[in-house]
C-alpha positions in Angstrom: -21.7 3.9 10.8 -19.2 2.2 8.5 -16.9 4.5 6.8 -17.7 2.9 3.7 -21.4 3.9 3.9 -20.2 7.5 5.1 -18.5 7.9 2.0 -21.3 6.5 -0.2 -23.5 9.0 1.5 -20.8 11.8 1.3 -20.5 11.2 -2.6 -24.4 11.2 -2.8 -24.6 14.5 -0.6 -21.6 16.4 -2.3 -20.9 14.8 -5.4 -17.5 12.6 -6.4 -15.8 16.0 -8.1 -16.6 18.2 -4.7 -16.1 15.3 -2.3 -12.7 14.7 -3.4 -11.9 18.5 -3.8 -12.6 19.0 -0.1 -10.6 15.6 0.9 -7.6 17.1 -0.8 -8.1 20.1 0.6 -8.1 18.8 3.9 -4.8 16.8 3.9 -3.1 19.9 2.4 -4.2 21.6 5.2 -1.3 22.9 8.0 -0.8 20.5 10.9 -2.6 23.3 13.3 -5.2 24.8 11.2 -8.8 24.9 11.7 -11.1 23.5 9.5 -13.9 25.7 8.7 -16.8 26.4 5.9 -17.4 23.0 3.5 -14.0 21.2 5.1 -15.8 21.9 8.6 -18.9 20.4 7.1 -17.2 17.2 5.4 -15.3 16.6 9.1 -18.6 16.6 10.9 -20.3 14.2 8.5 -16.9 11.8 7.7 -16.1 12.0 11.9 -20.0 11.3 12.6 -19.9 14.5 14.8 -23.1 16.1 14.0 -24.6 17.4 16.9 -21.1 17.5 18.7 -20.9 21.0 19.8 -17.1 21.2 20.7 -17.0 20.9 16.5 -20.3 22.9 15.9 -19.9 25.9 18.4 -16.3 27.0 17.3 -16.2 27.2 21.3 -13.3 24.6 21.2 -10.4 24.3 18.5 -11.4 22.0 15.6 -7.9 21.1 14.8 -7.2 19.8 11.1 -5.8 16.6 12.0 -9.0 14.8 12.5 -10.6 16.2 9.7 -7.3 15.1 7.8 -7.5 11.6 9.9 -11.7 11.1 8.6 -10.3 12.3 4.7 -7.8 10.2 4.6 -9.9 7.1 5.7 -12.6 8.2 3.0 -9.9 7.3 0.6 -9.5 3.8 1.6 -13.4 3.6 0.0 -13.4 6.2 -2.3 -10.3 7.0 -4.7 -9.0 9.0 -7.8 -5.4 9.1 -8.7 -5.3 12.6 -8.4 -5.3 12.7 -4.5 -2.0 10.8 -4.5 0.3 13.8 -3.7 -2.2 14.9 -1.4 -1.8 11.7 0.8 2.5 11.6 0.1 1.7 15.3 2.1 0.0 13.7 4.9 2.9 11.4 5.3 4.9 14.1 7.0 2.0 15.5 9.4 3.1 16.0 12.6 0.0 13.8 13.7 0.6 10.3 14.1 -3.0 9.0 13.8 -2.5 11.0 10.1 0.7 9.4 9.1 -0.7 5.9 10.1 -3.8 6.7 8.1 -2.1 8.1 5.0 0.3 5.2 5.6 -3.0 2.8 5.3 -4.0 4.8 1.8 -0.6 4.4 0.3 -1.1 0.7 0.8 -4.3 0.3 -0.2 -4.0 2.1 -3.2 -0.3 1.2 -4.0 0.8 4.9 -4.1 4.6 5.0 -5.8 5.8 7.2 -2.9 8.5 4.5 -1.5 11.4 6.5 -1.7 9.4 9.1 1.0 8.4 6.3 3.1 12.1 5.8 4.3 12.0 8.7 6.9 8.8 7.0 8.8 11.2 4.0 9.7 12.0 6.0 13.3 9.1 6.9 13.3 8.4 6.9 17.4 4.9 5.8 17.2 4.5 2.0 17.1 1.4 1.9 15.0 3.1 4.3 12.3 6.0 1.8 11.9 3.1 -0.7 11.6 1.5 1.0 8.7 4.9 1.8 7.1 5.7 -1.9 7.3 2.7 -3.0 5.2 3.0 0.1 2.7 6.4 -1.0 2.2 5.4 -4.6 1.4 3.1 -3.0 -1.0 4.9 -0.2 -3.0 8.5 -0.6 -2.0 11.3 -1.8 -4.1 14.4 -4.4 -3.7 16.3 -1.8 -1.7 13.7 -1.8 0.9 13.8 -5.2 2.1 17.0 -4.8 4.4 15.0 -2.0 6.4 11.9 -4.4 6.5 13.9 -6.8 7.9 15.3 -4.6 10.2 11.7 -3.8 11.6 11.0 -7.6 12.0 13.6 -7.0 15.0 11.2 -4.2 16.3 10.7 -4.0 20.0 6.7 -3.6 19.6 5.5 -7.2 18.5 2.8 -5.7 16.3 5.4 -4.0 14.1 7.7 -7.2 13.9 4.8 -8.9 13.0 3.6 -6.7 10.3 7.3 -6.3 9.0 7.4 -9.9 8.6 4.4 -10.3 6.7 5.7 -6.9 4.2 8.9 -9.1 3.5 6.8 -11.9 2.4 4.6 -9.6 0.2 7.5 -7.2 -1.1 10.0 -10.8 -2.0 7.0 -11.7 -4.0 6.2 -8.4 -5.5 9.5 -7.6 -6.7 11.4 -11.3 -6.6 13.8 -11.1 -4.0 16.0 -13.6 -3.8 17.5 -13.5 -0.4 18.2 -9.7 0.3 
């Protein structure tokens, strides 16, 4: 099922306020935590894991990072500005999948956290660097033009391509004159 539909059904099932509360709590979990209770129920729903015994039996760890990926992904379709700090927390996660999805939310929701994004410029994971480039294109300031131009030289073609597009977007947004 498309995530947009899942989120719509989640709003019907939990209500907007409770859904946002659970998403925020999920994003704030420490990296090695295990989801339980209402957070587990939401993770199973958003991750379409109903009937998956590894999530429902408690035999294997239900690591928070998958729940956090799914929670962040939900924010692409359902948003409240009060969750911006929780997304910023997720940017520092040890799992690259959580960092990548949080960056996608930063770009989509234009969360003003460009000062935090610089720490991800040297991320080991190309998908994170590509998502970072896009986010900087959407929320960066003039001082981010040079780091973005460096990403245009990234060894990974997907990162370089995304960085080139981000430089254009940043230039349009902040009216850059060849910096």
